[in-house]
C-alpha positions, 0 to 999 in steps of 0.5 A: 500500500502506497503511503503519500507524503504528509503535506508539511504544516503551515509553520514548517512551510514559514521555517522552509522559507525563513531557512532559504532566506537566510542562505541567501536563496531568494527565489526559492525563498519566495516560492515558499513563502507564496506556498506558506501564505496560501496555505495560511488562508486556507486554514481558517481563522483560528489558524490564521490567528495563531500564525500572525506572527510569522505571517508579519515577519513573512511578509518583511522577508518576502519583500526582501527577496522581491527587492534582492531579485529586482536588483539582481535582474532588473525591472518586473512588474508582476513583482512590483505590484506583489510587492505593493499588493503585500504591502496593503494586506500587511499594513490591514492586517496588523492589529491596532495594538500591534501584534505582540511582535518586537518593535524591530519587525516593523522598523525592519519591514518599513526600511526594505518599503523605504528601500523598494521606494528608491529602487522602483516608484517615482519621485513624487510618490515618496510622500506616500511614505509618511502615509505608510510610516504613520500607519506603522507608528500608531500600531506600535506602542513604544516609547522608542518607536519614533526614534527606530522608524526615523534612524532606520529611515535615515540610514536607507537614505544614507546608503542611497546617498553612496549608490554612485552607479545608479543614475538618479541617485542624487535626486532621489537622495534630496527627494527623499530627505525632504519627505523625512525632513517634513515628517521629522518636523516638530517631532520631540528628539529628533535632532540627532537624526534631522542633523544627520539628514543635513550632513548628507545633503551636505556631503552629497553636494559637496562631493556629487554635485548636479551637472546643471549647478554653479560652483555658487549656487552649490556653495550656497546649498552646502552652507544652508545645509551646514547651518541647518545641521548646526541649528539641530546640534551646535557641536556636530564636528562633521558640519563645523570642519566642512563649513571650515573648510568650505570657506578656505575653499569658497575664499580660494575659488572666489579668488580664482574666479577674479584673477581669471577675470582680470588675467582674461582682461589684460591678456585681451588687452595685450594681444589687441596691443601686440597686435598693433605692433606687429602690423607696424613693424617692417617685415625685415625688422629685427624684433619682427620674429620676437613680437610674432612669438609674443603674440603667439605665447598670449594665444597659448595662454588665452587657450590654456585658460579655456582648457582649464574652464573646460570651454569649448574653441570658439567658431572662429578657432577653428581652421580648414587646414593641412596638418603637414603645416602645423606639424613642420611649423612645431617641429621647426619652433623647437629646432627639430627637423621636419625629415622625420615626416611621412604621409600616405593618401591624397594631401587634404584639408582637415577642420580643426584649430590651428593654434590648439593643436600646435599646443599639443604638439608642443606638449608631445615634442617637450615631453620627448625631449626631456625624456631623452634627457631623463634616459641619457640618450644622445638625440639622434639626427631625427629625434621624432617620427610622424606619419599622416594617413590622409585617407583614415585621418589618422596621425602618429607620432614616434620618438625613440627616447626609451619607451613607457614605463607600463607601471605608470598605467595611464600617462594621459591623466595628471602626475603620472610621469617618471620625472619624480614628484614634483608640482608640474610632472606629468601635466603635458600629456594630460593637457594634450589630451585635453586639447584633442577631446575639446574638438571630438578628437582622440590621442592614445598609445598605440596598443603594442609600443615600439622597443626603445621609444614611444608611438602615440596615435592621434585621430582626427575624425571628429566625434563631436558630429556624430 
């Protein structure tokens, strides 16, 4: 006679789900929680009352299972709807006087709900959390309930503020904190928790500012949040130290802005003056060359200022020109032979900013010259080889100064230099990349480097037009 396996009891289904949840098997745990809930519905009122605690704890754990699956698998409207249905059921099932469940059970579920709102709910729905919190706080009879709930809430906010890999984390954090501050306003004993919320806002805007926010507006916002934080807890060291640092940083920033403003005005005046002098000097004058060099240097300073400000080249800076002419001028300016220039394809004009490229080549050439000197390598007759591929709009630049140390990593990053650590080491190649990228071009090391030298590739296919 065949014996049919005995169906697991309601509590056995609950414990099976709980054990799977603790092991991190969220998909299997979710199925078991569903079976537990179905079995409980079919068991009758008495059994439902006796398993209420397990049901409430299970709903919280089930919510965490759904969250884990949403985070690992991505958007799933069915799971999102199930979470929201469970939330409604949870709020309806908790008795008016609570269930005898410890405070932390309700607090943990509220934290799970806050995490869910961060993950999938739109910003304008965050106010619903206040309503959910009121429902839960009204069912818990404990003098510490407010502190427990609000501490859990601000902890979820803190975690979201560090969710750097997720687009929109800044907007989500700020929106949730605004709801949180509205809810905690006027609640007794919330100073420490509100202080933490204001500190998060200050920290967030200091290290992760919105892209469309000017420095002035950003500093004002940070200072406002720090003042609010200090009103809550006057002696909190985070706000005091950051405010002190912000004051010094703001003063420095204003000085730099003032210097840039004045320097730009002066440079424009000097540039105009140099052009006027040039126009009045005879072509055979012994100082003509020096005045032209002065005019060039002033133009380079202007370009460097634009790079620092991350400004795009002006429309008038763009010209149709032969890249070979720029290369030859740059080599001759440093007294380097032009015999190393080779080209393939029909010569043609490319659109670029000539003076910007002169600055870029100046940095490459200076980098090579310093490498020859540092490696104590005698400078050969042709120290630089440049190959121009007109058909592919590519240029290769090679020196024979010992090559690039692989240990340096990305040599275009600031201060990646084999010259040692001092103020301006490792900035030339960084500036060269800035020049190229400001025009939508690319520069990089060739993947396979030659022995005894460095090989750079410059791509003049304009990415800004794509």
